[in-house]
Gaussian input, Z-matrix of N, CA and C with variables (Angstrom, degrees):
# hf/3-21g

backbone

0 1
 N
 C     1     B1
 C     2     B2     1     A1
 N     3     B3     2     A2     1     D1
 C     4     B4     3     A3     2     D2
 C     5     B5     4     A4     3     D3
 N     6     B6     5     A5     4     D4
 C     7     B7     6     A6     5     D5
 C     8     B8     7     A7     6     D6
 N     9     B9     8     A8     7     D7
 C    10    B10     9     A9     8     D8
 C    11    B11    10    A10     9     D9
 N    12    B12    11    A11    10    D10
 C    13    B13    12    A12    11    D11
 C    14    B14    13    A13    12    D12
 N    15    B15    14    A14    13    D13
 C    16    B16    15    A15    14    D14
 C    17    B17    16    A16    15    D15
 N    18    B18    17    A17    16    D16
 C    19    B19    18    A18    17    D17
 C    20    B20    19    A19    18    D18
 N    21    B21    20    A20    19    D19
 C    22    B22    21    A21    20    D20
 C    23    B23    22    A22    21    D21
 N    24    B24    23    A23    22    D22
 C    25    B25    24    A24    23    D23
 C    26    B26    25    A25    24    D24
 N    27    B27    26    A26    25    D25
 C    28    B28    27    A27    26    D26
 C    29    B29    28    A28    27    D27
 N    30    B30    29    A29    28    D28
 C    31    B31    30    A30    29    D29
 C    32    B32    31    A31    30    D30
 N    33    B33    32    A32    31    D31
 C    34    B34    33    A33    32    D32
 C    35    B35    34    A34    33    D33
 N    36    B36    35    A35    34    D34
 C    37    B37    36    A36    35    D35
 C    38    B38    37    A37    36    D36
 N    39    B39    38    A38    37    D37
 C    40    B40    39    A39    38    D38
 C    41    B41    40    A40    39    D39
 N    42    B42    41    A41    40    D40
 C    43    B43    42    A42    41    D41
 C    44    B44    43    A43    42    D42
 N    45    B45    44    A44    43    D43
 C    46    B46    45    A45    44    D44
 C    47    B47    46    A46    45    D45
 N    48    B48    47    A47    46    D46
 C    49    B49    48    A48    47    D47
 C    50    B50    49    A49    48    D48
 N    51    B51    50    A50    49    D49
 C    52    B52    51    A51    50    D50
 C    53    B53    52    A52    51    D51
 N    54    B54    53    A53    52    D52
 C    55    B55    54    A54    53    D53
 C    56    B56    55    A55    54    D54
 N    57    B57    56    A56    55    D55
 C    58    B58    57    A57    56    D56
 C    59    B59    58    A58    57    D57
 N    60    B60    59    A59    58    D58
 C    61    B61    60    A60    59    D59
 C    62    B62    61    A61    60    D60
 N    63    B63    62    A62    61    D61
 C    64    B64    63    A63    62    D62
 C    65    B65    64    A64    63    D63
 N    66    B66    65    A65    64    D64
 C    67    B67    66    A66    65    D65
 C    68    B68    67    A67    66    D66
 N    69    B69    68    A68    67    D67
 C    70    B70    69    A69    68    D68
 C    71    B71    70    A70    69    D69
 N    72    B72    71    A71    70    D70
 C    73    B73    72    A72    71    D71
 C    74    B74    73    A73    72    D72
 N    75    B75    74    A74    73    D73
 C    76    B76    75    A75    74    D74
 C    77    B77    76    A76    75    D75
 N    78    B78    77    A77    76    D76
 C    79    B79    78    A78    77    D77
 C    80    B80    79    A79    78    D78
 N    81    B81    80    A80    79    D79
 C    82    B82    81    A81    80    D80
 C    83    B83    82    A82    81    D81
 N    84    B84    83    A83    82    D82
 C    85    B85    84    A84    83    D83
 C    86    B86    85    A85    84    D84
 N    87    B87    86    A86    85    D85
 C    88    B88    87    A87    86    D86
 C    89    B89    88    A88    87    D87
 N    90    B90    89    A89    88    D88
 C    91    B91    90    A90    89    D89
 C    92    B92    91    A91    90    D90
 N    93    B93    92    A92    91    D91
 C    94    B94    93    A93    92    D92
 C    95    B95    94    A94    93    D93
 N    96    B96    95    A95    94    D94
 C    97    B97    96    A96    95    D95
 C    98    B98    97    A97    96    D96
 N    99    B99    98    A98    97    D97
 C   100   B100    99    A99    98    D98
 C   101   B101   100   A100    99    D99
 N   102   B102   101   A101   100   D100
 C   103   B103   102   A102   101   D101
 C   104   B104   103   A103   102   D102
 N   105   B105   104   A104   103   D103
 C   106   B106   105   A105   104   D104
 C   107   B107   106   A106   105   D105
 N   108   B108   107   A107   106   D106
 C   109   B109   108   A108   107   D107
 C   110   B110   109   A109   108   D108
 N   111   B111   110   A110   109   D109
 C   112   B112   111   A111   110   D110
 C   113   B113   112   A112   111   D111
 N   114   B114   113   A113   112   D112
 C   115   B115   114   A114   113   D113
 C   116   B116   115   A115   114   D114
 N   117   B117   116   A116   115   D115
 C   118   B118   117   A117   116   D116
 C   119   B119   118   A118   117   D117
 N   120   B120   119   A119   118   D118
 C   121   B121   120   A120   119   D119
 C   122   B122   121   A121   120   D120
 N   123   B123   122   A122   121   D121
 C   124   B124   123   A123   122   D122
 C   125   B125   124   A124   123   D123
 N   126   B126   125   A125   124   D124
 C   127   B127   126   A126   125   D125
 C   128   B128   127   A127   126   D126
 N   129   B129   128   A128   127   D127
 C   130   B130   129   A129   128   D128
 C   131   B131   130   A130   129   D129
 N   132   B132   131   A131   130   D130
 C   133   B133   132   A132   131   D131
 C   134   B134   133   A133   132   D132
 N   135   B135   134   A134   133   D133
 C   136   B136   135   A135   134   D134
 C   137   B137   136   A136   135   D135
 N   138   B138   137   A137   136   D136
 C   139   B139   138   A138   137   D137
 C   140   B140   139   A139   138   D138
 N   141   B141   140   A140   139   D139
 C   142   B142   141   A141   140   D140
 C   143   B143   142   A142   141   D141
 N   144   B144   143   A143   142   D142
 C   145   B145   144   A144   143   D143
 C   146   B146   145   A145   144   D144
 N   147   B147   146   A146   145   D145
 C   148   B148   147   A147   146   D146
 C   149   B149   148   A148   147   D147
 N   150   B150   149   A149   148   D148
 C   151   B151   150   A150   149   D149
 C   152   B152   151   A151   150   D150
 N   153   B153   152   A152   151   D151
 C   154   B154   153   A153   152   D152
 C   155   B155   154   A154   153   D153
 N   156   B156   155   A155   154   D154
 C   157   B157   156   A156   155   D155
 C   158   B158   157   A157   156   D156
 N   159   B159   158   A158   157   D157
 C   160   B160   159   A159   158   D158
 C   161   B161   160   A160   159   D159
 N   162   B162   161   A161   160   D160
 C   163   B163   162   A162   161   D161
 C   164   B164   163   A163   162   D162
 N   165   B165   164   A164   163   D163
 C   166   B166   165   A165   164   D164
 C   167   B167   166   A166   165   D165
 N   168   B168   167   A167   166   D166
 C   169   B169   168   A168   167   D167
 C   170   B170   169   A169   168   D168
 N   171   B171   170   A170   169   D169
 C   172   B172   171   A171   170   D170
 C   173   B173   172   A172   171   D171
 N   174   B174   173   A173   172   D172
 C   175   B175   174   A174   173   D173
 C   176   B176   175   A175   174   D174
 N   177   B177   176   A176   175   D175
 C   178   B178   177   A177   176   D176
 C   179   B179   178   A178   177   D177
 N   180   B180   179   A179   178   D178
 C   181   B181   180   A180   179   D179
 C   182   B182   181   A181   180   D180
 N   183   B183   182   A182   181   D181
 C   184   B184   183   A183   182   D182
 C   185   B185   184   A184   183   D183
 N   186   B186   185   A185   184   D184
 C   187   B187   186   A186   185   D185
 C   188   B188   187   A187   186   D186
 N   189   B189   188   A188   187   D187
 C   190   B190   189   A189   188   D188
 C   191   B191   190   A190   189   D189
 N   192   B192   191   A191   190   D190
 C   193   B193   192   A192   191   D191
 C   194   B194   193   A193   192   D192
 N   195   B195   194   A194   193   D193
 C   196   B196   195   A195   194   D194
 C   197   B197   196   A196   195   D195
 N   198   B198   197   A197   196   D196
 C   199   B199   198   A198   197   D197
 C   200   B200   199   A199   198   D198
 N   201   B201   200   A200   199   D199
 C   202   B202   201   A201   200   D200
 C   203   B203   202   A202   201   D201
 N   204   B204   203   A203   202   D202
 C   205   B205   204   A204   203   D203
 C   206   B206   205   A205   204   D204
 N   207   B207   206   A206   205   D205
 C   208   B208   207   A207   206   D206
 C   209   B209   208   A208   207   D207
 N   210   B210   209   A209   208   D208
 C   211   B211   210   A210   209   D209
 C   212   B212   211   A211   210   D210
 N   213   B213   212   A212   211   D211
 C   214   B214   213   A213   212   D212
 C   215   B215   214   A214   213   D213
 N   216   B216   215   A215   214   D214
 C   217   B217   216   A216   215   D215
 C   218   B218   217   A217   216   D216
 N   219   B219   218   A218   217   D217
 C   220   B220   219   A219   218   D218
 C   221   B221   220   A220   219   D219
 N   222   B222   221   A221   220   D220
 C   223   B223   222   A222   221   D221
 C   224   B224   223   A223   222   D222
 N   225   B225   224   A224   223   D223
 C   226   B226   225   A225   224   D224
 C   227   B227   226   A226   225   D225
 N   228   B228   227   A227   226   D226
 C   229   B229   228   A228   227   D227
 C   230   B230   229   A229   228   D228
 N   231   B231   230   A230   229   D229
 C   232   B232   231   A231   230   D230
 C   233   B233   232   A232   231   D231
 N   234   B234   233   A233   232   D232
 C   235   B235   234   A234   233   D233
 C   236   B236   235   A235   234   D234
 N   237   B237   236   A236   235   D235
 C   238   B238   237   A237   236   D236
 C   239   B239   238   A238   237   D237
 N   240   B240   239   A239   238   D238
 C   241   B241   240   A240   239   D239
 C   242   B242   241   A241   240   D240
 N   243   B243   242   A242   241   D241
 C   244   B244   243   A243   242   D242
 C   245   B245   244   A244   243   D243
 N   246   B246   245   A245   244   D244
 C   247   B247   246   A246   245   D245
 C   248   B248   247   A247   246   D246

   B1=1.4522
   B2=1.5148
   B3=1.2567
   B4=1.4895
   B5=1.5049
   B6=1.3202
   B7=1.4652
   B8=1.5308
   B9=1.2876
   B10=1.4935
   B11=1.5521
   B12=1.2948
   B13=1.4574
   B14=1.5381
   B15=1.3519
   B16=1.4343
   B17=1.5066
   B18=1.3277
   B19=1.4586
   B20=1.5016
   B21=1.3467
   B22=1.4761
   B23=1.5143
   B24=1.2689
   B25=1.4192
   B26=1.5288
   B27=1.3243
   B28=1.4454
   B29=1.5353
   B30=1.3334
   B31=1.4237
   B32=1.5816
   B33=1.2716
   B34=1.4762
   B35=1.4761
   B36=1.3081
   B37=1.4707
   B38=1.5512
   B39=1.3467
   B40=1.5270
   B41=1.4898
   B42=1.3127
   B43=1.5071
   B44=1.5571
   B45=1.2860
   B46=1.4727
   B47=1.5579
   B48=1.2870
   B49=1.4348
   B50=1.5193
   B51=1.3906
   B52=1.4670
   B53=1.5354
   B54=1.3556
   B55=1.4444
   B56=1.5297
   B57=1.2390
   B58=1.5043
   B59=1.5115
   B60=1.3126
   B61=1.4441
   B62=1.5170
   B63=1.3252
   B64=1.4305
   B65=1.5246
   B66=1.2794
   B67=1.4442
   B68=1.5422
   B69=1.3218
   B70=1.4944
   B71=1.4558
   B72=1.3336
   B73=1.4745
   B74=1.5092
   B75=1.2858
   B76=1.4826
   B77=1.5099
   B78=1.3530
   B79=1.4859
   B80=1.5538
   B81=1.3842
   B82=1.3882
   B83=1.5013
   B84=1.3662
   B85=1.4706
   B86=1.5422
   B87=1.3226
   B88=1.4599
   B89=1.5397
   B90=1.3611
   B91=1.4450
   B92=1.5698
   B93=1.3880
   B94=1.4406
   B95=1.5214
   B96=1.3523
   B97=1.3933
   B98=1.5519
   B99=1.2919
   B100=1.4870
   B101=1.5406
   B102=1.3256
   B103=1.4706
   B104=1.5886
   B105=1.3116
   B106=1.4030
   B107=1.5733
   B108=1.2819
   B109=1.4931
   B110=1.4917
   B111=1.3297
   B112=1.4505
   B113=1.4672
   B114=1.3833
   B115=1.4313
   B116=1.5199
   B117=1.3265
   B118=1.4829
   B119=1.5879
   B120=1.3177
   B121=1.5044
   B122=1.5915
   B123=1.2697
   B124=1.5060
   B125=1.5134
   B126=1.3635
   B127=1.5153
   B128=1.5461
   B129=1.2795
   B130=1.5257
   B131=1.5179
   B132=1.2998
   B133=1.4798
   B134=1.5757
   B135=1.2882
   B136=1.5335
   B137=1.4619
   B138=1.2911
   B139=1.5528
   B140=1.5840
   B141=1.3340
   B142=1.4777
   B143=1.5570
   B144=1.2985
   B145=1.4659
   B146=1.5555
   B147=1.3073
   B148=1.4157
   B149=1.5488
   B150=1.3104
   B151=1.4322
   B152=1.5122
   B153=1.3451
   B154=1.4528
   B155=1.4934
   B156=1.2892
   B157=1.4506
   B158=1.5153
   B159=1.3430
   B160=1.4691
   B161=1.5236
   B162=1.3405
   B163=1.4261
   B164=1.5633
   B165=1.2490
   B166=1.4938
   B167=1.5596
   B168=1.3793
   B169=1.4316
   B170=1.5509
   B171=1.3055
   B172=1.4623
   B173=1.5276
   B174=1.3014
   B175=1.4684
   B176=1.5661
   B177=1.3110
   B178=1.4911
   B179=1.5058
   B180=1.2640
   B181=1.4798
   B182=1.5168
   B183=1.3146
   B184=1.4400
   B185=1.5615
   B186=1.3361
   B187=1.4305
   B188=1.5750
   B189=1.3123
   B190=1.5018
   B191=1.5579
   B192=1.3299
   B193=1.3786
   B194=1.5858
   B195=1.3147
   B196=1.4648
   B197=1.5565
   B198=1.2517
   B199=1.4501
   B200=1.5463
   B201=1.3685
   B202=1.4711
   B203=1.4408
   B204=1.3441
   B205=1.4086
   B206=1.5654
   B207=1.3588
   B208=1.4749
   B209=1.4989
   B210=1.3379
   B211=1.4215
   B212=1.5494
   B213=1.3095
   B214=1.5086
   B215=1.5237
   B216=1.3592
   B217=1.3834
   B218=1.5274
   B219=1.3500
   B220=1.4530
   B221=1.5580
   B222=1.2087
   B223=1.5212
   B224=1.4984
   B225=1.3133
   B226=1.4968
   B227=1.5074
   B228=1.3694
   B229=1.4211
   B230=1.6063
   B231=1.3528
   B232=1.4083
   B233=1.5145
   B234=1.3166
   B235=1.4899
   B236=1.5838
   B237=1.3000
   B238=1.4168
   B239=1.4849
   B240=1.3559
   B241=1.5224
   B242=1.5628
   B243=1.3205
   B244=1.4974
   B245=1.4792
   B246=1.3361
   B247=1.4442
   B248=1.5747
   A1=110.72
   A2=118.08
   A3=119.19
   A4=107.96
   A5=114.77
   A6=121.75
   A7=110.34
   A8=117.42
   A9=120.05
   A10=111.00
   A11=116.72
   A12=119.32
   A13=111.74
   A14=118.85
   A15=121.10
   A16=109.52
   A17=119.66
   A18=121.43
   A19=110.70
   A20=119.64
   A21=121.40
   A22=107.05
   A23=118.05
   A24=122.33
   A25=114.00
   A26=115.66
   A27=119.34
   A28=111.96
   A29=119.10
   A30=123.29
   A31=110.67
   A32=114.56
   A33=119.66
   A34=109.22
   A35=115.92
   A36=122.06
   A37=110.38
   A38=112.62
   A39=115.57
   A40=111.43
   A41=115.72
   A42=119.17
   A43=110.93
   A44=117.22
   A45=119.92
   A46=108.25
   A47=120.41
   A48=120.54
   A49=112.59
   A50=112.93
   A51=115.53
   A52=114.15
   A53=112.25
   A54=116.63
   A55=111.52
   A56=115.49
   A57=120.06
   A58=112.78
   A59=116.30
   A60=119.91
   A61=111.47
   A62=119.06
   A63=122.19
   A64=112.48
   A65=116.92
   A66=125.72
   A67=111.30
   A68=113.82
   A69=119.31
   A70=109.89
   A71=117.83
   A72=120.31
   A73=112.42
   A74=115.42
   A75=120.76
   A76=109.55
   A77=116.04
   A78=119.69
   A79=110.71
   A80=118.14
   A81=121.23
   A82=112.42
   A83=116.82
   A84=117.24
   A85=111.35
   A86=114.88
   A87=117.12
   A88=117.73
   A89=113.91
   A90=120.62
   A91=110.85
   A92=116.92
   A93=118.96
   A94=108.00
   A95=122.68
   A96=123.49
   A97=112.78
   A98=115.95
   A99=122.46
   A100=110.26
   A101=119.16
   A102=119.50
   A103=108.30
   A104=119.18
   A105=123.65
   A106=106.82
   A107=116.67
   A108=119.21
   A109=110.84
   A110=120.09
   A111=122.68
   A112=110.55
   A113=119.65
   A114=122.01
   A115=113.06
   A116=116.19
   A117=123.00
   A118=108.73
   A119=114.57
   A120=119.27
   A121=110.43
   A122=113.77
   A123=120.71
   A124=111.00
   A125=111.97
   A126=114.62
   A127=112.79
   A128=112.48
   A129=115.13
   A130=111.93
   A131=118.80
   A132=120.93
   A133=109.67
   A134=114.74
   A135=115.94
   A136=113.94
   A137=118.03
   A138=123.96
   A139=106.75
   A140=117.78
   A141=120.77
   A142=109.64
   A143=118.71
   A144=120.13
   A145=110.75
   A146=117.38
   A147=118.97
   A148=113.33
   A149=115.34
   A150=119.87
   A151=109.17
   A152=118.44
   A153=120.62
   A154=109.50
   A155=122.99
   A156=124.73
   A157=110.76
   A158=116.47
   A159=119.64
   A160=110.16
   A161=119.44
   A162=121.41
   A163=108.31
   A164=118.79
   A165=123.97
   A166=107.12
   A167=117.41
   A168=120.97
   A169=110.83
   A170=116.85
   A171=120.80
   A172=112.63
   A173=117.42
   A174=124.27
   A175=105.95
   A176=117.00
   A177=117.61
   A178=110.49
   A179=118.13
   A180=121.16
   A181=112.90
   A182=117.45
   A183=120.65
   A184=110.64
   A185=116.10
   A186=119.88
   A187=111.71
   A188=113.42
   A189=119.74
   A190=114.01
   A191=117.82
   A192=125.33
   A193=106.66
   A194=118.53
   A195=124.90
   A196=108.64
   A197=118.58
   A198=123.10
   A199=110.74
   A200=116.68
   A201=118.04
   A202=108.32
   A203=120.52
   A204=123.11
   A205=114.86
   A206=113.88
   A207=118.15
   A208=114.90
   A209=118.03
   A210=123.95
   A211=113.00
   A212=116.00
   A213=119.47
   A214=109.91
   A215=115.49
   A216=121.27
   A217=109.49
   A218=114.80
   A219=117.92
   A220=110.14
   A221=116.18
   A222=117.41
   A223=109.41
   A224=111.86
   A225=120.35
   A226=105.31
   A227=115.18
   A228=117.50
   A229=105.88
   A230=115.79
   A231=116.97
   A232=112.90
   A233=115.68
   A234=121.40
   A235=106.74
   A236=114.91
   A237=121.07
   A238=109.03
   A239=119.03
   A240=120.82
   A241=110.56
   A242=118.41
   A243=119.57
   A244=113.96
   A245=117.63
   A246=123.48
   A247=111.57
   D1=135.13
   D2=-172.34
   D3=-78.35
   D4=163.40
   D5=-177.64
   D6=-66.89
   D7=-33.78
   D8=177.13
   D9=-62.31
   D10=-46.16
   D11=179.35
   D12=-67.51
   D13=-38.76
   D14=176.26
   D15=-61.04
   D16=-44.66
   D17=-179.42
   D18=-63.72
   D19=-36.19
   D20=178.75
   D21=-62.19
   D22=-48.11
   D23=-174.88
   D24=-61.36
   D25=-17.16
   D26=-179.29
   D27=-97.34
   D28=-4.10
   D29=-176.86
   D30=-75.99
   D31=146.51
   D32=169.31
   D33=-75.56
   D34=161.42
   D35=-179.98
   D36=-55.54
   D37=-42.60
   D38=-178.36
   D39=-65.15
   D40=-45.00
   D41=-177.93
   D42=-67.26
   D43=-38.42
   D44=178.04
   D45=-67.51
   D46=-42.24
   D47=178.40
   D48=-63.27
   D49=-41.18
   D50=-179.46
   D51=-64.01
   D52=-37.75
   D53=177.36
   D54=-69.75
   D55=-41.12
   D56=174.57
   D57=-56.02
   D58=-47.00
   D59=177.93
   D60=-61.58
   D61=-36.14
   D62=174.93
   D63=-63.53
   D64=-45.20
   D65=177.35
   D66=-55.94
   D67=-46.94
   D68=-179.40
   D69=-65.17
   D70=-42.87
   D71=177.25
   D72=-60.09
   D73=-43.59
   D74=-178.56
   D75=-64.02
   D76=-44.28
   D77=-175.99
   D78=-69.96
   D79=-32.93
   D80=179.69
   D81=-73.66
   D82=-22.39
   D83=178.94
   D84=-72.53
   D85=-22.29
   D86=-179.92
   D87=75.77
   D88=6.21
   D89=-170.60
   D90=-93.02
   D91=-2.82
   D92=-173.01
   D93=-94.66
   D94=134.68
   D95=175.58
   D96=-56.44
   D97=154.73
   D98=-170.24
   D99=-56.91
   D100=-49.36
   D101=-174.88
   D102=-62.97
   D103=-41.06
   D104=-178.28
   D105=-68.34
   D106=-37.97
   D107=179.03
   D108=-64.71
   D109=-39.26
   D110=177.01
   D111=-63.46
   D112=-50.75
   D113=177.25
   D114=-57.38
   D115=-41.71
   D116=178.23
   D117=-61.12
   D118=-46.19
   D119=178.84
   D120=-58.70
   D121=-46.58
   D122=179.12
   D123=-57.10
   D124=-51.38
   D125=175.27
   D126=-59.39
   D127=-42.58
   D128=-179.16
   D129=-61.51
   D130=-34.93
   D131=176.56
   D132=-66.21
   D133=-42.57
   D134=175.27
   D135=-65.35
   D136=-34.61
   D137=175.92
   D138=-67.24
   D139=-44.51
   D140=178.06
   D141=-59.89
   D142=-42.85
   D143=-179.99
   D144=-65.75
   D145=-38.44
   D146=176.26
   D147=-63.03
   D148=-43.23
   D149=-178.96
   D150=-64.34
   D151=-47.41
   D152=178.47
   D153=-59.58
   D154=-39.68
   D155=179.97
   D156=-64.46
   D157=-45.75
   D158=179.52
   D159=-64.59
   D160=-39.38
   D161=-179.33
   D162=-67.42
   D163=-38.11
   D164=-178.86
   D165=-64.21
   D166=-45.51
   D167=179.40
   D168=-62.13
   D169=-42.57
   D170=177.14
   D171=-61.91
   D172=-41.48
   D173=-179.97
   D174=-61.70
   D175=-46.91
   D176=-177.46
   D177=-66.10
   D178=-38.37
   D179=175.88
   D180=-60.99
   D181=-43.11
   D182=178.69
   D183=-65.72
   D184=-35.00
   D185=-178.64
   D186=-67.75
   D187=-21.80
   D188=178.53
   D189=-74.71
   D190=-10.66
   D191=-177.79
   D192=-77.81
   D193=118.87
   D194=-175.01
   D195=-91.21
   D196=130.58
   D197=178.38
   D198=-117.52
   D199=148.66
   D200=175.46
   D201=-90.72
   D202=-175.26
   D203=-174.83
   D204=-69.22
   D205=-16.94
   D206=173.26
   D207=-92.75
   D208=4.24
   D209=176.97
   D210=87.12
   D211=3.86
   D212=176.87
   D213=-77.71
   D214=143.82
   D215=176.75
   D216=-69.87
   D217=124.81
   D218=-179.87
   D219=-107.96
   D220=-10.61
   D221=178.70
   D222=175.32
   D223=152.09
   D224=178.09
   D225=-130.16
   D226=125.97
   D227=177.21
   D228=-113.04
   D229=140.30
   D230=-177.64
   D231=-63.14
   D232=148.86
   D233=-178.29
   D234=-69.51
   D235=129.15
   D236=176.94
   D237=-131.86
   D238=107.58
   D239=-171.88
   D240=-64.82
   D241=-13.28
   D242=-178.17
   D243=-90.43
   D244=-2.89
   D245=-179.47
   D246=-94.52

């Protein structure tokens, strides 16, 4: 695994999203040379995948919160991707 991929895997959602926004802004400006644009696009796609994964995990965790008929929390079970 390359160092760039390892570093992406260690980013928080907020950091990954911030970096992705910066890449989009840079690519939209059109001022980046072609080779750098391609590398930035590839990194951006990996950042996008990380953000989507983290959002999916968060959604599943929220879905595990049990509510009663009045909307009160009756229990919270930890997220387990194998269930």
